[in-house]
Structures are given as C-alpha cells and as structure tokens.
C-alpha positions in Angstrom: 12.9 43.0 45.5 13.3 45.1 48.7 10.4 45.3 50.9 9.8 48.9 52.2 9.2 49.3 55.8 6.9 52.2 56.6 7.7 53.8 59.9 5.0 55.6 61.7 6.1 58.6 63.8 4.2 59.3 66.9 4.3 62.9 68.1 5.2 63.1 71.7 2.7 65.0 73.7 3.6 66.9 76.8 1.6 66.1 79.9 -1.4 68.3 80.5 -0.9 70.7 83.3 -3.2 70.5 86.2 -5.4 73.4 87.1 -6.4 76.3 84.8 -5.1 76.4 81.2 -2.2 78.5 80.0 -0.1 77.8 83.1 -2.3 79.8 85.5 -3.2 77.2 88.1 -6.5 77.0 90.0 -4.5 77.4 93.2 -3.2 80.8 91.9 -6.6 81.9 90.8 -8.0 81.1 94.3 -5.1 82.9 95.9 -5.7 86.1 93.8 -9.5 85.9 94.4 -8.9 85.7 98.2 -6.7 88.8 98.1 -9.2 90.8 96.2 -12.1 91.1 98.7 -15.3 90.9 96.8 -17.1 92.6 99.7 -15.3 95.8 99.0 -16.9 96.1 95.6 -20.3 97.6 94.7 -20.3 96.4 91.1 -19.6 92.8 90.3 -18.0 93.8 87.0 -15.3 95.8 88.8 -14.4 92.7 90.9 -14.2 90.5 87.8 -12.1 93.0 85.9 -9.7 93.4 88.9 -9.3 89.6 89.2 -8.7 89.2 85.4 -6.1 92.0 85.3 -4.3 90.5 88.3 -4.2 87.1 86.6 -3.0 88.6 83.3 0.0 90.1 85.0 1.2 86.5 85.6 0.9 85.6 81.9 0.4 88.1 79.1 -1.3 85.6 76.8 -4.0 84.9 79.3 -7.3 85.3 77.6 -10.9 86.1 78.5 -11.9 82.6 77.2 -9.4 80.9 79.6 -10.5 83.1 82.4 -14.2 82.3 81.8 -13.4 78.6 81.9 -11.3 78.9 85.1 -14.1 80.6 87.1 -16.7 78.0 86.3 -18.2 79.1 83.0 -17.8 77.9 79.4 -14.6 78.6 77.6 -15.9 81.4 75.4 -16.0 85.2 75.3 -18.9 85.4 77.8 -16.8 87.2 80.4 -15.6 89.8 77.8 -19.3 90.4 76.9 -20.1 90.8 80.6 -17.2 93.2 81.3 -18.0 95.3 78.3 -21.7 95.6 79.3 -22.8 93.6 76.2 -24.6 91.2 78.5 -25.4 90.8 82.2 -24.0 88.0 84.3 -27.0 85.6 85.1 -27.7 84.6 88.6 -27.1 81.0 87.7 -23.6 81.9 86.3 -22.9 83.9 89.4 -23.7 80.8 91.5 -21.3 78.7 89.4 -18.6 81.4 89.7 -19.1 81.6 93.5 -18.6 77.8 93.8 -15.5 77.8 91.5 -13.9 80.7 93.5 -14.8 79.0 96.8 -16.4 82.1 98.2 -17.4 81.9 101.9 -21.1 82.1 102.8 -21.0 85.9 103.3 -18.9 86.6 100.2 -21.2 84.5 98.0 -24.3 86.2 99.3 -22.7 89.6 98.7 -21.7 88.7 95.2 -25.1 87.3 94.3 -26.8 90.4 95.8 -24.5 92.6 93.6 -25.4 90.7 90.5 -29.1 91.1 91.3 -28.8 94.8 92.2 -26.5 95.7 89.3 -28.6 93.9 86.7 -32.1 95.0 87.8 -33.7 98.2 86.4 -36.6 97.9 88.9 -36.1 100.6 91.6 -38.0 98.4 94.2 -35.7 95.4 93.6 -32.6 97.6 93.7 -33.6 99.2 97.0 -34.3 95.8 98.5 -30.9 94.5 97.4 -29.2 97.6 98.8 -30.9 97.1 102.2 -29.8 93.5 102.2 -26.2 94.5 101.3 -26.2 97.0 104.2 -27.6 94.4 106.7 -25.0 91.8 105.5 -22.1 94.1 105.9 -23.4 95.2 109.3 -23.4 91.6 110.6 -19.8 91.1 109.8 -18.4 94.3 111.2 -16.5 93.8 114.5 -16.1 97.5 115.1 -19.2 99.1 116.7 -18.2 102.6 115.6 -18.2 101.5 111.9 -21.6 99.8 112.4 -22.8 103.2 113.6 -21.1 105.0 110.8 -22.9 102.8 108.3 -26.2 103.4 110.1 -25.5 107.2 110.0 -25.3 107.2 106.2 -28.3 104.8 105.8 -30.9 107.5 106.3 -31.1 111.0 104.8 -32.2 112.7 108.0 -29.2 111.8 110.1 -26.8 114.3 108.6 -29.8 116.8 108.3 -30.6 116.6 112.0 -26.9 116.9 112.9 -26.7 120.2 110.9 -30.0 121.5 112.2 -28.4 121.5 115.7 -26.1 124.2 114.4 -29.1 126.6 113.8 -29.1 129.5 116.2 -32.6 128.8 117.4 -32.5 125.0 117.5 -34.8 123.2 119.9 -34.6 119.4 120.6 -38.3 118.9 120.1 -39.9 116.8 117.4 -42.7 119.3 116.7 -40.2 122.2 116.4 -38.0 120.1 114.1 -40.9 119.0 111.8 -42.2 122.5 111.8 -38.9 123.7 110.2 -38.4 120.7 107.8 -40.1 120.5 104.4 -40.0 116.6 104.7 -41.3 115.3 107.9 -39.8 112.7 110.3 -41.6 110.6 112.9 -40.7 111.5 116.6 -39.4 107.9 117.0 -36.9 108.3 114.2 -35.8 111.7 115.5 -35.1 110.2 118.9 -33.2 107.3 117.4 -31.2 109.7 115.2 -30.3 111.9 118.1 -29.0 108.9 120.1 -26.9 107.8 117.2 -25.4 111.3 116.7 -24.4 111.3 120.4 -22.9 107.8 120.2 -20.8 109.0 117.2 -19.9 112.0 119.3 -21.1 114.3 116.5 -23.2 116.3 119.0 -23.1 116.7 122.8 -25.1 118.5 125.5 -23.6 121.9 126.5 -24.5 122.4 130.2 -23.7 126.1 130.0 -26.0 126.8 127.0 -28.4 124.1 128.2 -28.9 122.7 124.7 -27.4 120.2 122.2 -24.4 121.6 120.2 -22.2 120.4 117.4 -18.8 118.9 118.1 -15.7 119.2 115.9 -15.7 115.4 115.2 -16.3 114.2 111.6 -17.4 110.8 110.3 -14.7 108.9 108.3 -15.8 105.5 107.1 -13.0 102.9 106.9 -12.5 100.8 103.8 -14.9 98.1 105.1 -17.9 100.3 104.8 -16.7 103.3 102.7 -18.1 102.2 99.4 -21.4 101.1 100.7 -21.8 104.2 102.9 -20.9 106.5 100.1 -23.4 105.0 97.7 -26.1 105.0 100.3 -25.5 108.6 101.2 -25.6 109.8 97.6 -28.7 107.8 96.9 -30.5 109.5 99.8 -29.2 112.9 98.8 -30.6 112.5 95.3 -34.0 111.4 96.7 -34.2 114.7 98.7 -33.1 116.7 95.7 -35.9 115.0 93.7 -38.5 115.9 96.4 -37.3 119.5 96.6 -38.5 120.2 93.1 -42.1 120.3 94.3 -41.7 120.5 98.1 -39.5 123.5 98.4 -40.5 127.1 97.4 -38.8 128.4 94.3 -37.1 131.3 96.2 -35.5 128.6 98.5 -34.0 126.5 95.7 -31.9 126.8 92.7 -31.7 123.7 90.5 -29.6 123.7 87.3 -29.0 120.8 85.0 -26.5 120.8 82.2 -26.2 118.1 79.5 -23.1 118.5 77.4 -20.4 116.7 75.4 -16.9 116.7 76.8 -13.5 114.9 76.5 -11.9 112.9 79.3 -9.4 115.8 79.8 -12.2 118.4 80.0 -14.2 116.4 82.5 -11.2 116.3 84.9 -11.0 120.1 84.7 -14.8 120.3 85.4 -14.5 118.0 88.4 -11.8 120.3 89.8 -14.1 123.3 89.4 -16.8 121.5 91.3 -14.4 120.5 94.1 -13.1 124.0 94.3 -16.7 125.3 94.5 -17.4 122.8 97.4 -14.3 124.0 99.3 -15.4 127.7 98.9 -18.9 126.9 100.1 -17.6 125.1 103.2 -15.3 128.1 103.9 -18.3 130.4 103.7 -20.3 128.3 106.1 -17.4 128.3 108.6 -17.4 132.1 108.5 -21.2 132.4 108.7 -22.4 134.4 111.7 -26.1 134.1 111.3 -27.2 130.5 110.8 -30.9 130.8 110.1 -31.7 128.1 107.6 -30.3 124.7 106.6 -29.6 124.0 102.9 -28.3 121.1 100.9 -26.1 121.7 97.9 -25.6 118.9 95.4 -22.7 119.3 92.9 -22.8 116.3 90.6 -21.3 115.1 87.4 -21.9 111.7 85.8 -21.6 110.1 82.4 -24.7 109.3 80.4 -22.8 107.3 77.8 -20.4 104.4 78.0 
C-alpha cells in the first residue's frame, strides 16, 4: 500500500513596495506637491484636483482611494466626495493632509485658511479668512511693488480715487472728494490711498497744472498675488454694486440681472460679447472729452448650478 504524500504549495508573494500603493511612491507625491504651489490657489479643491491629475499621469490606474490614503486620510472615496462637492474637507482632515504632504508653516496656514474660507457660509468668517490670507501672502512677498499692488486691490476706494483724479474739476481735498462720492471715506484713508497711488506711480503731481494727474502706468499683479488680488477686487466691486441699489439715484444707475439656461458653448459666446462690450466702453472713455462723473460698470456672468 502506497502512502500518498500531500505537497502543500506556498504561493510566492512579491515584496511590498515602500511608499504609496500602486507604484506611486511617497517621494514622488511630495515632489509633485512641492511643484504645485498651494499658495497660488484660492480653492483647496483646485489644488487637490491638480495634484491628483498630476499623479495619475504617472499611473493610469491610480485611484481616488489610493490618493486619499497617500495624503493622510483613509483609503476610501472620501477625496472623490470632496472634489465633487458631495462633502467638505474637515479642518481635522486638512491638518492630517498638511502633515502628510510636509507643508511648510506658511503653506499649511494658507491651506487651512482656504478650507475654513471655502467651507464657511458665514460672511463674517469668510471675510476674516480672506483678510488673514492677504496678510499671510503679504508677509512672504519679497517685492515691495507687489505688496503695494495687493494693498491697492484690498480696498474698493483705491481704484475709485485714482479715477477721480481724472475728473476735470478734481481737487485733492477730503471734503471735496466726499462731497462728490455717494459712499464716504475718512480723511485718513484718503491720505493713505493717495500716498499708495503715488508709490505705485499711478498718479503724479503736475507742476504746470498744479494738481495731481493720472499717469499711463497700469497695475499688473504677478502670479504670486494675482489670484488673491483678483478675488479681493471683485468682492469689493460687488459690495459697491450692492450699495448702489439704494445709495445712487435711479437716473445715475442702470442695473440689469438676467437668469437663464445656456450650454457651455453658448456661455463662451456670451463671455466674448461681455469682453467686447468692455473693450468698446474703454475705447469710449479714452475718446471722452468732458469727464464730469465717475461710474463703475460691472459686467458679470457666473454659474448658479454645478
């Protein structure tokens, strides 16, 4: 009688790769994260989406679950839910993510402020976060002119006072300025604004005319402050537009609001119409001989649905 010998086969297992799963190492993740400067973003979702898409180019099978695990969260679809606005990223998760991606002190603070600002629906909290973001960005600017540029866009009245100087009868006197404005500015703020405009070389004193005049220089924020400056300026412009509904006489304003359905293709055509209208209005101003009043014209289009 033969005795059968049972052989047990042991499946050979390949050694586990170090770092992040699916062949995307933690070193590579940190490398990509360092090249995508989080401080250039004003929405934390945009940063995370950019980082994910960059990593996915290295391995097509890279998943949201693996990405979530690699940046300090659970291996789940949590990041997909965040990026598709099904849920917000909690501040605790943002802390973990900052540690995992080894953010510097200023990048971590910027990222956490973005999370708090983007998630909040409270105008007071959002305004406080925006002010903190501006102060943070200002502290890490090495270029004085860009600090001044950010300061220029921080207050609604800086561009307004600049353009007021172009009025034929302008007087550099706080009482005269406030007498012409619907929304008043304190003399101290007027003085500070005038100094800033001169530092930016947007205005200068004309010895022949014995008054301040406009220069041909324009303000062009560089990439370090462009996003923040743009958002701040448009926020302030919208605040003035809101106030104008009750503060400005009806014969001095014309407010139209359209709510309509459109395709992506149609909206591109509408944007071009708006841009063309803006160009024509600027051309009209250049050819204007009698500059009697100062107006603000807002041309806006934004999505109400996701």
